[in-house]
C-alpha positions as CSV (number, residue, x, y, z in Angstrom):
1,X,111.0,46.5,105.9
2,X,110.8,50.1,104.2
3,X,107.5,49.2,102.8
4,X,104.7,47.5,103.9
5,X,101.3,46.0,102.4
6,X,98.2,46.9,104.2
7,X,94.9,46.2,102.7
8,X,94.4,47.4,99.2
9,X,97.4,49.9,100.2
10,X,101.1,49.8,100.1
11,X,102.8,51.9,102.5
12,X,106.5,52.9,102.4
13,X,108.9,55.0,103.8
14,X,109.5,58.2,101.6
15,X,112.9,57.6,99.4
16,X,113.6,61.1,99.1
17,X,113.1,61.7,103.0
18,X,112.7,59.2,105.5
19,X,110.7,61.3,108.2
20,X,107.8,60.8,105.9
21,X,105.6,58.1,104.5
22,X,103.8,57.7,101.4
23,X,101.2,55.1,100.6
24,X,99.8,53.7,97.1
25,X,96.6,52.1,96.2
26,X,97.6,51.0,92.6
27,X,100.2,48.8,93.4
28,X,102.8,51.5,93.7
29,X,102.3,53.4,90.0
30,X,101.5,56.6,92.4
31,X,102.3,57.5,95.8
32,X,101.0,60.0,98.1
33,X,102.0,61.7,101.1
34,X,100.4,59.8,104.2
35,X,102.3,61.2,107.2
36,X,104.3,64.7,106.9
37,X,106.7,64.0,109.6
38,X,107.3,65.6,112.8
39,X,110.5,66.0,115.0
40,X,108.9,64.1,117.8
41,X,109.2,60.7,115.4
42,X,112.4,61.6,113.7
43,X,113.5,59.6,111.0
44,X,111.7,56.1,110.0
45,X,114.1,53.5,109.4
46,X,111.9,50.5,109.6
47,X,107.8,49.5,109.2
48,X,105.9,46.6,110.4
49,X,102.5,45.8,109.9
50,X,101.2,44.2,113.4
51,X,97.4,43.6,112.8
52,X,95.6,46.7,113.4
53,X,98.8,49.2,114.2
54,X,101.5,49.8,112.0
55,X,104.7,50.2,113.8
56,X,107.6,52.3,113.0
57,X,111.1,52.2,114.2
58,X,112.6,55.9,113.9
59,X,115.9,57.8,115.1
60,X,113.6,58.7,118.1
61,X,112.1,55.1,119.1
62,X,109.4,53.0,118.5
63,X,106.2,54.5,117.5
64,X,102.7,53.1,116.4
65,X,99.4,54.3,114.6
66,X,96.1,52.5,114.8
67,X,94.9,53.9,111.4
68,X,97.5,53.5,109.0
69,X,99.4,56.9,110.0
70,X,96.7,59.0,108.6
71,X,95.9,61.0,111.9
72,X,99.4,60.5,113.9
73,X,101.8,58.4,115.4
74,X,101.9,57.3,119.1
75,X,105.3,56.6,121.0
76,X,105.1,52.9,122.2
77,X,104.4,52.7,126.4
78,X,102.6,56.4,126.3
79,X,99.2,57.2,125.7
80,X,99.2,60.7,124.1
81,X,99.6,61.3,120.5
82,X,103.4,62.5,120.0
83,X,102.9,63.6,116.1
84,X,100.1,64.6,114.6
85,X,99.5,64.7,110.6
86,X,99.3,68.3,110.2
87,X,97.9,67.9,106.5
88,X,95.4,65.1,107.5
89,X,92.0,66.4,106.2
90,X,89.4,65.2,108.8
91,X,86.2,66.0,106.2
92,X,87.1,62.5,104.5
């Protein structure tokens, strides 16, 4: 899927740049950047809501996030963060 529902949010692959993810809290009327993309992750092609994780199939492999993609993505099978969201505001 290119869009998933997670709690009160919709999360989608950005239609104009598939390296980015966007979210909406108002049923898709307004969209905001959730993940700005990273060369380690590549281009998203599919998203799946998997309990506490979001799984993303990309041009570089299978990645997951445990916080909806807010702080970064991990490559499946590895422990370290491979892509940190540079615009994440840790004060929120």
